[in-house]
N, C-alpha and C positions, 0 to 999 in steps of 0.2 A: 340546433337542438339535437340533431342526430349525433354530432360529434360529442356533445356534452353527455348524452346518455351512454355512449360507448366508453367515454373516458371514465364515467362513474363506475361502470362495471369493471373496467381495467384496473382502476385504483383500488376497488374492493379486493380484487384478486391479489394485488400486490400486498395489501395490508394484512391479509390473512395467510399469505405465504403459499397460495395455491399455484402461483406461477413457477415455483421451484420444483424441479424434477431431479430425481436421483436415477441416473442411467448407469446400469452395471454392464460393462463390456469386458467379458472374460474376467480378469483379476483386478480391474481398475474401477474406481467409482468417481463420478463427477460430483464435486463438492462446491457449494456456493459459500463464499467467505464474506462475512460482514464485520467491519472493523469500526469500533466506537472509541471515544474518549471516556473519561470518568463520568461526564455528564450525559453520556449516551448520544452524543452527536457523532455523525459519521465522519471518518477521517479519509480524505482523498489523497492519492499519490503517496502512499506509504509502502515501503518495501518490507516484506515479511519473508520468513523462512520456516518451513514445517519439516520436522524430523531431520534437520541438518542437510537436506537434499533438495527440497522443492522450494524454489524461490518464486515470488510473484509480487506484483504491485497493484494496489487498489486503484479503481477508476475514479472519475470525478464524483461519483455517488458513494464512494467508500466501499465498493463491492469488488469481488474478484471471483473467477471461476477456475478451479484447478482440478487436476486428476490425481487421485491418491490410490495406491495399492490397498486392497481390502484389509491386509494385515496391518496397515498403518492407522486404522480407525478403531477407537477414537484416538486422535493424536496425543502423543506423550510428551512432545517437546515442540514448542513454538517460540520463535525469537523474532524480535523487531530489529531490522537492519538499519533503521533510522537512528541518527544521532540525537533526535529530539524526543523519542518515545521508547518506553520499555513495556514489556507485557505485564499486565496486572492479573488477568484471569482469562479463561476461555471455556466454552461449552460447545459440545457437538451433539446434534440430535437430528436424525432423519435427513441427512444430506446437507445440513446447514451448520457451518462452523462460525460461531460468534466469538470475537476476540475483543477484549477491552484493554486499551493501552493507557498509560499514564505518562506524565512528563518525566523524562529521564533526568535525574539529578546526580546519579553516580554511574561511573563506568568501571567495569571489573577487568583487572589485568592479571594474567597468570605469570608469576615471577618464578624463575628457575635458578637456584643457587648452584654455582660450580666453582671449582678451584682453577688454578692456572693450567692444570693437566686435563681439564674438562671432566673431572670426577664430580658427581653430584654430592652435595652437602646435606646430610639428613639431620633433623632435629635442631636446626640453627634458629635461634630466636631473632627475628628481624623486626626492627623498629623504624617507623617513619614518623618522628615527632610532629612534623608539619601537619599531618592528617590524623594524629592520635591513633596510629596503627601499631599493633604488636602481634605478629603471627609466627608460628613455628613451621618450618619446612617439613613436608611429609616424606614418605619412603622414596619418592622420586625426586627429592630435592625441590619440590614445588610448593608454592603457597599462593592463595588467591586473595588479592587486596582490592578494595574499592576506594576510588578517589573521585573528586568532582569531575564532571563531564569535560569542562574546559581546561583541566589541569594536565600537566605532564610531569614525568619523573626525571630527576637529575641524580647524578652520583652523590651530590652533597645532601640529598634528601635522606639517604640511608644511614642508620646507626646500628651497626652489628658488632656487639662486644667481642673482642678478640680477633677481629678481622678488619682489614682495609678493603674498601670497595675500589677496585681498579677500573672497571668500565661497565657500561650497559650496552648490550647489543640486542638487535631485533627491533620491531616496530609494531604498531597496532595494539592488539590485546595480548601479545606474548612477548616477553623480554627475558634475556639471560643476564644475570649479574655475576661477574667474575670477582672472586674474593681471594685475598692473600692473608694467611694466618699471621697474627702479630703475637710474639712472645714477650709480653710486657711483664711477665713473672708475677701475676697476681697471687699465685700460691706462695711465692717468697714472702710477700707482705703478710699473708695469713700465718706463715710459719714464724715470722718475727713477732707477731702479736701473741702467739701461743707457745713461745719457746719454753715457758715455765711448765708446759704440759708434756715435756719429753718423758717417756716411760721410765720409771725408776729402775726397771730391770735391765735397761740398756747400758752396757759398760762402754762409755765413750772412749776409754783408752784402747778398746779393742777395735774401734772403728776409725779408719784413716783413709787417705786418698788411695792407698793400695788395696783396700778391702771394700770397694764400693759395691761389690756384688751382694753383700749382706745387707745393704741399705734398701729398705722398701717403704720409706716414709720421707715426705718432703721436710718434715720437721727435723728429723735426724740429719738429713742432707744439709739443711740450712745451718745446723750447729757446726757441722764439719767445715762448711765454707767460711763461717765467721772465725774459725780457729786457725785458719791458714792464711798466708799471704799469697794472694792469687798471682801477683807479679813474679813470685819466686818459683812457681810451678813450671815444669818443662812442658813442651808441646804435647807429649803423650798424656801427661796428667791432666792438662787443660781439656784435651779432647775427651778423655774418659769422664771428667767431671761434667762437661756440657752434655755428653750423651746420656749420662745417668739422669740429669735434670730433665731433659726432653722426654725421656722414657716415662718418668714419674708423672710429668704434666699430662702427657697423652693418655696414660693409664687412668689417671683420675678423671679427665674429661670424658673418656670412654665409659667409665662407670656411671658418671652422671647422666650422659646422653642415653645410655642403655636402659635406664629406668624411667625415661620420659614416655608418656603416652602421647603419640603424635596424633593430633586432631586438627588436620588442615581445613576441615569443613565446618562452617558455623551455621547452625539452624536459626533462621530469622523469619520474620513475617513475609519476606519477599522471596525466600528460597523455594526451590522446586520440591514438591512433596516426595517424588520418587527418590531424589537425591538425599532428602532428609533421612528417609528410612535406610537407605544404603549407608549413610554415615553412622547411624546407630549400629548397623550390622558390622561395619568395619571396626568400630570402637569395641564391641563385644569380642570380636576376634582378637584384637590387640590385648584386651584384658586376659583372655584365655591363654594367649602366647606368653604374656608376662607371668601368669601363674605357673605355667610349665617351666619357664626360665628360672623363676625364684625357687621352685621346688628342687630343680637340679642343683642350684647353688647351695640351697639349704642342706640337702643331703651330702653334698661334697664337704661343706664346712663342718657339719656335725661329725662326719667320719674323721676328718682331720683333728678336730678337737678331742674326740674319743681316743684317738691314737696318742695324742699328747698327754691325756690324763693317764692312760695306761703306762706310758713310758716315764712320765715324771710326776705322777700323782703322789707317790710316796714321799717325795721331797717337800711337799706342801705342808705348811704349818696348819694347826687346827683352826686358827682364825681364817687363814686363807681358804681352807676347805669350806668353812661355814659361809664365808662371803660368796664363794662360787655357787654353793647350793642355793643360797638366797637369790642370786642372779638367775639361776636356771628355773627356780620356782616362779620368779617374776616373769620370765620369758614364757613359761607355760600358761600363766594367767592371761598374758597378753594374747597368746594364740587362741585361748578359749574365748576371749572377748572378740577377737577378729572373726572367729568361727560364727559367733552369734550375729555380728554385723554383716558378715557375708551372707548368712541365711536370710536376714531381714532385707538386705539390699536385693538379693536374688528374688525374694518373694515380691518386693515392690516392683522390680523390673518386669516380672511375669504378669503382675496385675495390670501394669501400664500397657504391655503388649496386648493383653486380652481386651482392654478398653479400645485400643486402636482397631483390633479385628471387629469388635462390635460396632464401632463407628462406621467402618467401611461397609459392613453388612447392612446397616441402616440406610446408608447412602444409596446402595444398590437397590434396596427395597423401595425407597422413595422414588428413585429414578424410574423403576418399573411402573409405579403407580402414576407418575407424571406422563409416561409414554402412553399408557392406556387411556388416561384422561384426554391427552392430546389427540389420539386417534378418534375418539368419540366426537371431540370438538370439530375435527377436520371433516368428518362425515356429515355432520349437521351443516357446516359452512358450505360444503360441496353441494348439498341439496339446495341450500338457499341461493347459491350463485347460479345454479342451473335455472331456477325459476326466474332470477333476475335477467339471465341471458335471454330467455324466451320473451320476457316482457320488453327488453331493449330491442330485440329484433322486430317484434310486432309494432312497437312505437316507431322504429326507423322506417319500416315499410309504409306506415300510415302517413308519416311526415313527407316521405318522398312522393307519394301519390298526390298529396295536397299541393306540394310544390309544382309538380308537373301540370296539374290543373290550372294553377295560378299563372304559370308561364304561358300556357296555351291561350288562356283568356286575355292576357296582356298583349300577346302578339296579335290576337284576333282584333282587339280594339285598335292597335296601331295600324293594322291593315285597313280597317274600316275608315279610320281618320285619313289615311293616305288616299283611299278611293274617293272620299268626300271632297278632299282638296282638288282632286283631278276634275270631279264633276262641276265644282264651283268656278273653275278657271274659264275665263272668257274665251268662247270658241273662236273669236276673231284673231286672238293672239296665237297664230299657228306655231310660231317658233317656240313660245313658252310651252304650248301643249306638247310639242314634239320632245322638248327637253324633259318635261315632267313624265311623259310616257316612258322615255328611256330610263329615267331614274326609278320609276315605279316597277318596270320590268326587272331591273337589277335588284331592287329591294325584294320583289317577289321570289326571284331566283335564290337570293341569299337566305330568305326566310324559309323557303322549301328545304334548302340544304341544311339550314340550322335545325329546323324541326325534325328532319329525318335523322341527322347525326346525333342531335341531343337526345332524341328518344332512344336511339341505339346505345349511346354511351351511358345514359342513365339506367337503361335496362340491364346492361352488363354488370354493374356493381350489385344491383338487386339480385341478379341470378347468383352472383358469388356469395352474397349473404345467405340466400336460401340454401345453397349447397353446403355452406359451412354449418348452418343450423341442422341440416340433415345428418351431417357427420357428427355433430355434437351429441345428437340423440343416441348415436351408436357408440360413441367413445366418451364416457362420462368420468374418466379417471384422470390419469396424469397428462393427457393430451389437451386438457382444457386451456392451458396457457398458450399453446400454439394457435388454437382457435381464436382466442381473444386477440392475439397479435394480428392475425389475418383480418379479423373484423375491423380492428382499428386502422390497419393499413388501407383496406378497401374504402372505408368511410372517409379517410383523409384524402385519398385520390379523388373521391366523388366531390368532396368539399372544394378542392382546388379547381376542379373543372366547372362546378356551378359558379364559383367566384369569377372565373374567366368569362362565362356566359353573361353574368350580371354586368360586367364591365361594358359589354357591347351596348346594353340599353342606356347606360349613363353617358356614353360617348355621343349618342344621337340627341341627348337632351342636356347640353352643357348649361351650368348655372354659375353664379358668383363671379362674374367678370371683375377682375381687379389687377392691381400691380403685383407682380410675382417676385418672390425671393427665391431665385433658382438654386442658390447654395443650400437653403433649408430643404427644398424639395428633393434635391439629389441626395443629401445626407439622410433624409427620412427613408428614401428608397434603399440606400446602402445598408441602413440599420436592419431592414427586413432580411438581408442576406448576410448578416454578421457571422452566423455559424459557418456558412460555406466559405466565406472569405478567410476565416481563421483556419478552417480545416485544410484548405488547399493553399494557404499562404499566398493569397493573391495580392499583388502590388497594385493598389488603387491610386490613381493620380487624377486630381480635379483642378482645372484651371478655368477661372471665370474672369472675364474682363472687368476691371475695376470700374465702378460707377455705372454699370449696365442697368438700364431701366427698360422694362418690358411688361406689357399688359396683355392678359389673356385669361382663359378659363383654367384655374389651378388644377382641378381634378383631372381634366383631360390631358393637360401637360404632364402631370404626375404619372398617368397611365402610360403615356408615350415613353417616359424614362423607365418606368417599372419593367415593361416588357422587353425593351431593347437591352437594358442592363442585365436583366435575368438571362437573356440569350447569351450575352457576352460572358457573364460569370460562368455559366454552365460549360461553354465550349472552350474557355481559356484553360480549363484544367487539362485539356489534351494537347497542350503546347509541347513543342519540341525543344524549347529553351529551358533554362535552368529554373525559371520561376514564372508562373502565370501573371499576366499583366492586364490591367484595365485602365484605359485613358479616356477621360472626359474633358472636352474643351468647348467653351462657349464664348463667342465673340459677336460683336455687332457689325453690320455692314449695310450699305445703302441707307434708306430712311426707315427707321422703326422696324428693322428686321434683324434677326439674330441667326447665327450659324452655329449648329451643334454638331460636334464630332464625337462619336462613341466608337472606340477601337479596342480590339482584343488580339492577343497573339496565339489564338487557339487553332482549331482545325480548318477554319475558313469554310467557304461554300463552293460546291462544285458548279461549273459553268452551265451545265445542262439543266439545272434546277433553279437558276436565278430568277427566271420569270414566273416561278410558281410559289416563291417563298411567302408572298402576301395572301395566298389562297387559304380559305378556311379549312382547318383540319389537315393541312398539308404538313407532312414530316419528311424533310429532305435529307436526313442524316440518320444512319443506323444507330449512332451513339445516343440519339435523343431519347429522353424519357418523358417528354411532355405530351400534350394532347393536340398539338398543331394549331393552337389558338393564339399564341404569344405574338408572332409577327402580324397575324391577321388583325388583332386588336390594335397593334401599333399603327398599322396602315389606316384603320378606320379613324384613329385619333388624328392622324395627319390630314385626312380628308376634312374632318371637322375644323381643324385649325388652318386649313387651306395651305398646308406646307408641301414642300418638295423634298425628295430624298434621293441620294445616290449611294450605291453599294460598291465599294472598292474592296476586292478580295483576291487572295491567292490561296488556292486550296492547299491545306496542310501548313500554312504559315500565319495568316492573319485575316481579319475581316474588319472593315471600317464603314460605318454608317455616317454619311454627311447629310445633315438635315438643315433646311432653310425654312424659318417660320416668320411670317409677317405679323404685324400687330393688327389683328382684325378688330372690327368695331363690335360692340355688344349687339347680340341678336343676329349677326351675320354668320351663317354656317354653310357657306358654299362648299360643296363636297367635290374636291378634285384631287387626284393623286397622280403626280408625275414621277415616274420611276425612270431613272437612267442608271444602267449598270456598267461599271467600268472594271475590267479585270486587269490587275497590275501584273506586269511581267517581270 
């Protein structure tokens, strides 16, 4: 009941988050991280990273504790390092960072386009038909693509018009793609289709292989190529022709690429908010730069056209002048329409930006309201938990007092029964009287020791609880969690000790004599120490002779195994070998007798304390964390079962308990303990 009350208070504190503390040490803050899936189930053993610098892994409860610099709060970037999950959302408030993850279906790879001289390629449209991807490289030659988690990229996956993909280098989330430009003369085909569109004012007779400097159009160049026999040209003419073609192709490609707005970032439902706004900022800057570039080009072109009109305008016919005037007027109308569109678009952009600012302001206002509400709620819960703490402490003290009274009454009744049996013995049976007198003296001595030490050990936890309660009355804020932990720890220790003391009463009154399944009993005992076995990676070996039949008192036999195995598991962790080991072996010998061997490779027992290990409350090793009742209870169980035991040990290396148990008859509880200690050299 004590433990249940304490657990109730402890669980309440966990539920309302009181156990979490925010400790500020200089410029760092302790933060508790809780990681959930979409259905709000905790996710254990997940690797995460905060602000590209702080890595951590959640424990079995989906929790982690990290230290962050105060300027990192609230976090602006959180990433899952697990291949199975990606970040859905996160929220930080009062020292608690809650992160929601979802199943990862897409992984993102940063692709960097370079040529054979390792120059970055800007504005290149890259297609991966296999995944329906089409992206344009940014000013750094980079583009971000998303592919299925289990997929990988090959050279054959890329389709980049005008380029051959030579190789892929790099691994993980960053790769480089080396390209080689292919001159498949697409512009030549375009010129062939539009050959009829050659300007009428171009005198083809004045244009020849020797006057290529005056050619500034692929269409004109194509007409020259079709009019000559390429095989008849000399090497210099072929070189000049090829050079002119490459210059015109590169000039046209440059003009096209120069007018592309590079937008390598795509705003989606899954993209990061800060990066979304930065992408808008970058696009506005690109549009501004493009406006400045077009302005410079427009001014240059209009000046050149004005000079041409001044120099050759008088040679134009009246129809040609009217045609030019109509074109210029049409150009003016288009500019006026563009001015209106630009104004409307600019007003729309400004209104959208104002909406974003209002949304952010509303979010901050709502967050402040939630924080105020949470503070009020925490204060009320804190007061409620203080009341519950006092109630739990008072209840615990009352239960402990009732238990002490019950134990004293029970021991008093047992003592009265023992005295009555002594008085009822026939006075003529002197030997029996002497035996019972010795047994009674031993029982009285053990009872006195038990009552004294039990009173002392039960009083010590009560004193601790009382001290903790006094401290709680003075520290009612963030230290409540530590107080609850101490209360729980103290109560748990008390429960273990009381359980040990209860075992002693059961040993003296065995019941349910029956045939035993030793394998089931041993495994039931090992299950109680499952956590310790896993934590310290203890190698457990059980060997039981096949067909073994043995009858006895199951609970007393289980107590014998429980205390000896508990002792072996605890001290095996201090082994000098690579791995702790526990060996249990059971065989039959003689008639209806079994031999039990329990061995560990731990610290062993010192020779000078071997004759005291069976004493009540004796602790023979400074590493021990028990209460000195384990081997005492095991010894009492052996007395009830009329067994014998030998201890074989070498300090610092191993300890082996060799036990012989006879098959006693129901009702026979002769108490005898024969100890023989053998030290192995």
